[in-house]
C-alpha positions, 0 to 999 in steps of 0.5 A: 877534244879529249882534254880542255884545260879551262884556266891558264898556268897562272890561274891553276888549282892547287889540289891533290888530283884535281878540284872535282876529286877533292870536293868529293874527298870529305864534308866541306869542313867549316870556313876558315879552319885548315886541315892537314893530313898524311895521304897514300902516295898511291891514292890520287883521289882523298875521297878513297881515305876516310881517316884523313889521320896526320901520320908520319911520312913513311917510304920504304927506298932503295939505294939511288932511288927517288921516292915520295909522300904526300901531305894534304891540305884542306880548308873551307876558306881559300887556301893562302901562304902554303908554305912548307919545309925539310931538312937533313934526315939523320940515321946509321952513320950519317945524314942524308943532306937537305939537298936530296930531301925536295919539296914541291906542291901538288898544282892541278889543271882544270882538265877534264881528266883531273889528272894533270898534276904538277909539281912545282917548286913554290905554291900559288898565292892561293888555293880556291874553294872549288865544288863537285865539277871543279868549279870555282864557288864561294865557302860553304859550296865546297873546299879548297884543297893543296897537296905538298910532295916530299921528294927523297932522292937516296944516295948511292952511298947512303947506309942501310937503316932507317933515316928521320927527319921532320917536314913543317907545313903552315898556311897563312894565319896558322901554327906550324904543323910538324909532320915526322919523316921515315925513310928506311933504306934497304940494302940494295942499290938500284942501277944507274937509270942509264942501264935500267932494263925496263923500256920506256919510250917517251917523245920529245916535242919541241914546238910543244914548247916554241908555242908554249912559251913563244920563243922561236924555234932553235932559238937559245931559249927554245933549246934551254926549254928542250933541254929542261923537257930532256932532263926532266924525262931522263930518271926514267931511264927512257932514251929514245929520240925521234927525229923527224927528216920530213915536216907537217907529221904526225909529231906536229912538227912544223919543220925538219931537222935537216934543212935542204939548202937550194944550189939551183938545177934541182940540187942541194946541199943539207944543213944538219945545225939542227939534229946536231945541236938536238942530240947533244941536248939529249945526250946531255940531258937524257943520256946517251940514246937507245935508239933514234928514230928518224921519221921518213914517213907518214901517213898523208904520203900514201897513196891509200890515204883517203880510206875512210877509216884512215880519217874518220870523216873529218872535213879538215883531213880529208881536204888535207889529204886531197890536196896531198895525194901523189905528191912526195915528202915535205922537208923544210929549205932554208935560205942561208942569206935570209935564214927563212924557213919554207916548205919544199915537196920533194918527189915522191919515193918511188921517182927515180929522181928521188935517190940523187936527192936524199942519199947524199943527204942520208950518208952524210946524216950517217956519219953525223950518227956514226960520230956519236956511237949511233949505227945501225942497230941504234938506228931506225925509220918511221913512222908506220901507223895502222897503214904503211908505206907500200914496197916500192918506199920501203925498197927506195930506203933500204938502199938509201938508208943503208937497210935500217929497221922500220917501226910501227906504231899502231892497233896490232901487228904480228909480233913474230915480225918484229925482229932486226933479224927477219925481213917482215916488212913485205919481206924486204926490211925488217921492223925493228920496234913496235908500239902496239895497242893490243898486246900480250899480257899474264895473269897467273904466273902459276900457269907460265911465266914470261919476261917481257924485259928480255925479248929479243924483240923489241916491243911496248904497249901503247895504251892508246887515247890518253888513258895514262893521262886519266889512269890512277896513280896505281895504274901509272905505278904498275904499267911497267909492270905490266909489261914486263911481266907480259910480252914487252919490255915496257911502254911505248909511244907516251908523250912526254910533253905533248900537253895541250898547246892550242887554244881555241877562240875562247883562249881555252886549250883545246888541242895538241900540236899535231892537230895542225897538221890533219893531212896526218891525224892518226885519230885514236893513234895520237898522242894524248898523254903529257908526263911533263906540263908547262909551268911558267919558265918551263915545262915541269914534271907531273905527279903521274912521272912520279907514279911512273919513276917509282913503278920503274925502280920496283920492275928494276928490282924484279928484273934482278931477281929474275935475272938471277932466278933464270942464271943457272950459276947465279940461282945455284949460287942463291941457294934453294931457299933464297931463291924460292923466297924470291920467286914467292915474292915475284909471284905474291907482287904479280898476284897484286898487280892484278888485283888492281884489274880484278879482284876474284881471285879464282878468276884470276887463278884461271888464266895464263896469257891473255891478248884479247885486249886494249889494257888489263882489265879488257883483257881479262874480261875477254878471257873470262868471256872466251871461258863461259863466264855469265857477263854483261856485253863488255860497252853496256852501262852494267858492265862500266860500272861493275868495271869501276868498282872492281878498280875500286875496290882492287885498288883499295886492295893493294893500298893495304899492302904495297910498302910491305911488299916493296921492303920484301922485294927491296930486301931480296934483292939485297941479299941476292946481291950479297950472294952474287960476285961483284963481276957477275952484277 
């Protein structure tokens, strides 16, 4: 398994981004000495910050957004009694209340990636000493590290200007240290997250929560945990909800959300209570869904499921698929008298008997969904990986569902087929949404600009294999922007709370919830990311979620400017000078983003659209090779070292000016807003 969590929640290590990285940051401090310094929020590796200076926390902000800074605490001895506090911020015409200034503590799993950084409202009792490998050790052989996160939620009514306050930090036996906090609010207001145009497709896992907190599925406690996951993900604006109508899928769901109640003679009633409560939870905590994906198909149902390329030779996967070969979908049967849930295997969709079973159920389900305003283009069927259902299965669902479109999560596909107004699936049904590994980026805007955010077709980049969990702070932050400036509306197939919940015989976290059902193993398309992690009483946010949120907020400002520049009437209102300054700032941001992947400006200038890679750096590399640039073989040791160095240098360059670029972006958005009427906004 890719990520192994070696410590329980109670034994988490408090650090900036992982004990291994902290231990590399600088020479081991003397035992007992405590060092406190201000860290760049775009840095998750303290070794990148040689100065280790205690400076004011500086935040550049737009109204309606959330913005963070962080403070590092280090010692040659275990850190005990860490505590921090922040009060209200004073500024023009009033204050930003203390409840808008949140203090949290960075807590890492001791995971192989070193990126599972959780943000807790209370610190653990101790941050232990670790060595370069992240192993617990003794004074003189390593260091202890802790992170204090300070996040400000800027009211939508805040006046423009500079707000100041302080954060105090103290450890056991030390004098409190006061860190100045300065927040500059620019004259632009972010749209409500419900109206974000940057697409984010987070996948929530009820079964992970049930297993983690040892609570029965669909119990009151379970629903409160689901509420919490949705609420934590809500600020990103991602409102895609997955509703499995079959069980034991690649989502790791033990049950289908519609339960089938046997009536005898092969007939059934249908219990929609779970679907209704799940959508209630989403509506209340996440927001009104943009898209509800009804899972009706998975790989084990295919007659082609035993192709070696689809199961990779794993014995348990092959055996499980052999047992299910030629069988139909599995759903949850419910005994209303006992409440017992069992697995019911129904006829294959090609079987004429299937329509009499699924037709009445789906008709009733559509009524439930319609009452929520979920109709036609808000609903889709799924899920298709690299292997698709056959034409007969697709035709069956065309009739039963009322011609709903399908969703694909795969390596590649014809993006021209992803269109609600086309029949991209065998000429029978539309493909309405695709989350793909191999997608399109756009490097130099001077060679032509792309505006993925306004695609008619719904496309997203699936950064497979858990790379979002091992990515740096800047890579996560810029993930949305790489998409909306390329060919995608945003990011997709992102694990919300799919952390490693399964443990091996030694009690070590060793697998995600989907590993229980090897018959639906998607191999490197499985969900390895998790932007939430388990706290003692429910899921908590990670630093990566905060990085992503700030990146999305920046994208919303980009989109606001681009929307004005692409509309002839709005652009005329701006005037030539403001329109030019807006475009120059957008191009500057795009160039800075690509410098994080490749530092050679001359190389970047040669490239426009690139579509031969699974991430920005690989796409640049392959495009340059195609242009005859001499580079080592991509997977060679020399090439790997070169790519790591490119990322290191590029991200160091990015950090030098990222806040000034963001300040310019928000300021320009404010100028544009002032030029346009409220009606046009």
